[in-house]
DOMI-546478 format. One record per atom (N, C-alpha, C): residue number from 0; atom name; x, y, z. Coordinates in steps of 0.05 Angstrom, whole numbers, always signed. Layout:
N
    nr   atom       c1       c2       c3
   NUM     CA        X        Y        Z
...
//
This chain:
102
    nr   atom       c1       c2       c3
     0      N      +17      -24       +0
     0     CA       +0       +0       +0
     0      C      +18      +25       +0
     1      N      +39      +25      +15
     1     CA      +57      +48      +16
     1      C      +69      +53      -11
     2      N      +77      +32      -25
     2     CA      +91      +35      -50
     2      C      +72      +46      -72
     3      N      +47      +36      -73
     3     CA      +29      +42      -95
     3      C       +6      +61      -87
     4      N       +2      +66      -61
     4     CA      -20      +83      -52
     4      C      -46      +69      -48
     5      N      -48      +44      -58
     5     CA      -72      +28      -54
     5      C      -63       -1      -57
     6      N      -81      -19      -49
     6     CA      -75      -48      -52
     6      C      -75      -55      -81
     7      N      -54      -69      -90
     7     CA      -51      -78     -117
     7      C      -57     -108     -119
     8      N      -81     -115     -126
     8     CA      -89     -143     -127
     8      C      -93     -152     -156
     9      N      -80     -173     -163
     9     CA      -83     -184     -190
     9      C     -109     -200     -192
    10      N     -120     -202     -216
    10     CA     -142     -220     -220
    10      C     -140     -234     -247
    11      N     -152     -258     -247
    11     CA     -151     -275     -271
    11      C     -176     -270     -288
    12      N     -198     -262     -276
    12     CA     -222     -256     -291
    12      C     -238     -281     -298
    13      N     -241     -299     -278
    13     CA     -256     -324     -283
    13      C     -276     -329     -261
    14      N     -296     -344     -267
    14     CA     -314     -357     -247
    14      C     -305     -386     -246
    15      N     -301     -396     -222
    15     CA     -289     -422     -219
    15      C     -306     -440     -200
    16      N     -302     -466     -203
    16     CA     -314     -485     -186
    16      C     -294     -507     -180
    17      N     -296     -520     -157
    17     CA     -280     -544     -152
    17      C     -289     -565     -172
    18      N     -272     -584     -178
    18     CA     -279     -606     -196
    18      C     -296     -625     -180
    19      N     -321     -627     -188
    19     CA     -340     -645     -175
    19      C     -340     -673     -188
    20      N     -353     -692     -176
    20     CA     -356     -718     -189
    20      C     -368     -716     -217
    21      N     -389     -698     -219
    21     CA     -402     -695     -245
    21      C     -383     -683     -266
    22      N     -368     -663     -258
    22     CA     -348     -651     -277
    22      C     -327     -672     -284
    23      N     -317     -686     -265
    23     CA     -297     -707     -270
    23      C     -307     -728     -289
    24      N     -332     -736     -286
    24     CA     -344     -756     -303
    24      C     -348     -744     -331
    25      N     -358     -720     -333
    25     CA     -364     -707     -359
    25      C     -338     -704     -376
    26      N     -316     -697     -362
    26     CA     -291     -692     -376
    26      C     -271     -715     -374
    27      N     -280     -738     -364
    27     CA     -264     -762     -362
    27      C     -238     -757     -346
    28      N     -241     -744     -323
    28     CA     -217     -738     -307
    28      C     -212     -761     -288
    29      N     -186     -765     -282
    29     CA     -178     -787     -264
    29      C     -180     -779     -235
    30      N     -181     -753     -229
    30     CA     -183     -745     -201
    30      C     -200     -719     -199
    31      N     -205     -711     -174
    31     CA     -220     -686     -170
    31      C     -202     -662     -166
    32      N     -176     -666     -170
    32     CA     -157     -643     -168
    32      C     -161     -624     -191
    33      N     -155     -598     -186
    33     CA     -157     -578     -206
    33      C     -181     -560     -201
    34      N     -184     -540     -219
    34     CA     -206     -521     -216
    34      C     -219     -517     -244
    35      N     -246     -520     -244
    35     CA     -261     -518     -268
    35      C     -267     -489     -275
    36      N     -262     -480     -299
    36     CA     -268     -453     -308
    36      C     -297     -453     -318
    37      N     -315     -441     -302
    37     CA     -343     -440     -308
    37      C     -351     -417     -326
    38      N     -336     -395     -324
    38     CA     -342     -371     -340
    38      C     -317     -354     -341
    39      N     -316     -337     -362
    39     CA     -293     -318     -366
    39      C     -303     -290     -370
    40      N     -290     -271     -358
    40     CA     -296     -243     -364
    40      C     -283     -236     -390
    41      N     -298     -223     -408
    41     CA     -288     -217     -435
    41      C     -264     -199     -434
    42      N     -260     -182     -414
    42     CA     -236     -165     -412
    42      C     -217     -176     -392
    43      N     -220     -201     -383
    43     CA     -203     -212     -362
    43      C     -178     -224     -373
    44      N     -159     -228     -356
    44     CA     -133     -239     -363
    44      C     -135     -267     -375
    45      N     -151     -284     -364
    45     CA     -153     -312     -373
    45      C     -165     -312     -402
    46      N     -185     -297     -407
    46     CA     -197     -295     -434
    46      C     -177     -285     -454
    47      N     -163     -264     -447
    47     CA     -144     -252     -466
    47      C     -120     -270     -469
    48      N     -114     -287     -449
    48     CA      -92     -306     -451
    48      C      -99     -331     -466
    49      N     -124     -335     -473
    49     CA     -132     -358     -489
    49      C     -146     -381     -474
    50      N     -152     -377     -449
    50     CA     -167     -398     -435
    50      C     -196     -399     -444
    51      N     -209     -422     -440
    51     CA     -237     -426     -449
    51      C     -253     -437     -426
    52      N     -279     -432     -427
    52     CA     -298     -445     -409
    52      C     -295     -475     -412
    53      N     -293     -489     -389
    53     CA     -290     -518     -389
    53      C     -261     -527     -384
    54      N     -242     -508     -387
    54     CA     -214     -515     -380
    54      C     -212     -522     -351
    55      N     -194     -540     -344
    55     CA     -189     -548     -317
    55      C     -160     -539     -309
    56      N     -158     -519     -291
    56     CA     -132     -509     -283
    56      C     -119     -530     -265
    57      N      -94     -538     -272
    57     CA      -80     -558     -256
    57      C      -58     -546     -239
    58      N      -45     -524     -250
    58     CA      -23     -512     -235
    58      C      -19     -483     -244
    59      N       -7     -468     -226
    59     CA       +1     -440     -231
    59      C      +31     -439     -224
    60      N      +48     -431     -243
    60     CA      +77     -430     -239
    60      C      +87     -456     -225
    61      N      +78     -478     -236
    61     CA      +86     -505     -227
    61      C      +78     -513     -198
    62      N      +59     -497     -187
    62     CA      +47     -505     -161
    62      C      +20     -517     -166
    63      N      +17     -543     -159
    63     CA       -8     -556     -164
    63      C      -31     -542     -150
    64      N      -53     -540     -164
    64     CA      -77     -527     -154
    64      C      -99     -549     -151
    65      N     -108     -553     -127
    65     CA     -127     -575     -122
    65      C     -155     -565     -117
    66      N     -158     -539     -112
    66     CA     -185     -529     -105
    66      C     -188     -499     -113
    67      N     -213     -490     -114
    67     CA     -218     -462     -121
    67      C     -205     -443     -101
    68      N     -206     -450      -75
    68     CA     -193     -433      -55
    68      C     -163     -432      -59
    69      N     -150     -454      -67
    69     CA     -121     -453      -72
    69      C     -115     -435      -96
    70      N     -132     -436     -116
    70     CA     -127     -418     -140
    70      C     -129     -389     -131
    71      N     -150     -382     -116
    71     CA     -153     -355     -107
    71      C     -130     -346      -90
    72      N     -120     -363      -72
    72     CA      -97     -356      -55
    72      C      -72     -352      -72
    73      N      -68     -369      -92
    73     CA      -44     -367     -109
    73      C      -45     -341     -125
    74      N      -67     -334     -137
    74     CA      -69     -309     -153
    74      C      -65     -285     -135
    75      N      -74     -287     -110
    75     CA      -71     -264      -91
    75      C      -42     -258      -85
    76      N      -24     -276      -91
    76     CA       +5     -271      -86
    76      C      +17     -253     -107
    77      N       +3     -248     -129
    77     CA      +14     -233     -151
    77      C       +2     -204     -152
    78      N      +15     -188     -169
    78     CA       +5     -161     -174
    78      C       -4     -159     -203
    79      N      -21     -139     -210
    79     CA      -28     -134     -238
    79      C       -3     -133     -255
    80      N       -5     -143     -279
    80     CA      +16     -144     -300
    80      C      +37     -166     -295
    81      N      +36     -180     -272
    81     CA      +53     -203     -269
    81      C      +45     -224     -289
    82      N      +65     -239     -299
    82     CA      +59     -260     -318
    82      C      +62     -287     -304
    83      N      +41     -304     -307
    83     CA      +41     -330     -294
    83      C      +39     -352     -315
    84      N      +50     -375     -309
    84     CA      +46     -398     -326
    84      C      +24     -415     -315
    85      N       +4     -420     -332
    85     CA      -19     -436     -324
    85      C      -19     -462     -339
    86      N      -20     -484     -324
    86     CA      -23     -510     -336
    86      C      -52     -518     -333
    87      N      -64     -528     -355
    87     CA      -93     -535     -354
    87      C      -98     -558     -373
    88      N     -121     -570     -368
    88     CA     -131     -592     -386
    88      C     -152     -580     -404
    89      N     -150     -587     -430
    89     CA     -171     -580     -449
    89      C     -174     -604     -468
    90      N     -198     -614     -471
    90     CA     -202     -637     -488
    90      C     -184     -660     -481
    91      N     -179     -664     -455
    91     CA     -164     -687     -446
    91      C     -133     -683     -448
    92      N     -124     -660     -459
    92     CA      -96     -656     -463
    92      C      -86     -633     -445
    93      N      -62     -638     -432
    93     CA      -50     -618     -416
    93      C      -37     -597     -433
    94      N      -41     -571     -426
    94     CA      -29     -549     -441
    94      C      -18     -529     -421
    95      N       +1     -513     -430
    95     CA      +11     -491     -414
    95      C      +11     -465     -430
    96      N       +2     -443     -417
    96     CA       +3     -417     -429
    96      C      +12     -397     -408
    97      N      +23     -375     -418
    97     CA      +30     -352     -401
    97      C       +8     -331     -402
    98      N       +0     -322     -379
    98     CA      -21     -302     -377
    98      C      -11     -278     -362
    99      N      -16     -254     -372
    99     CA      -10     -229     -359
    99      C      -34     -221     -342
   100      N      -31     -221     -316
   100     CA      -53     -215     -298
   100      C      -62     -186     -300
   101      N      -87     -181     -294
   101     CA      -98     -154     -294
   101      C      -97     -142     -267
//
């Protein structure tokens, strides 16, 4: 706060859910680890970075993400404009992209 004059909180711009049994079954997942992307803000970092509804976030900067609360806590460690590496599942395949947080 002293450095910037206000709290600098990064955001990904997503609505998220824990991976439920129903989501795991629908996407043929082997575990309930990860976070389901339920919605994206059109001007959000995740949307602009190429994420899609239905993606399952597995890790941020190589730290495994097992729940929605873990994802929120991890993003809270960053500032706007920080770049993070996101590993996620899409169509059963693991992918990694870099996203510039807002």
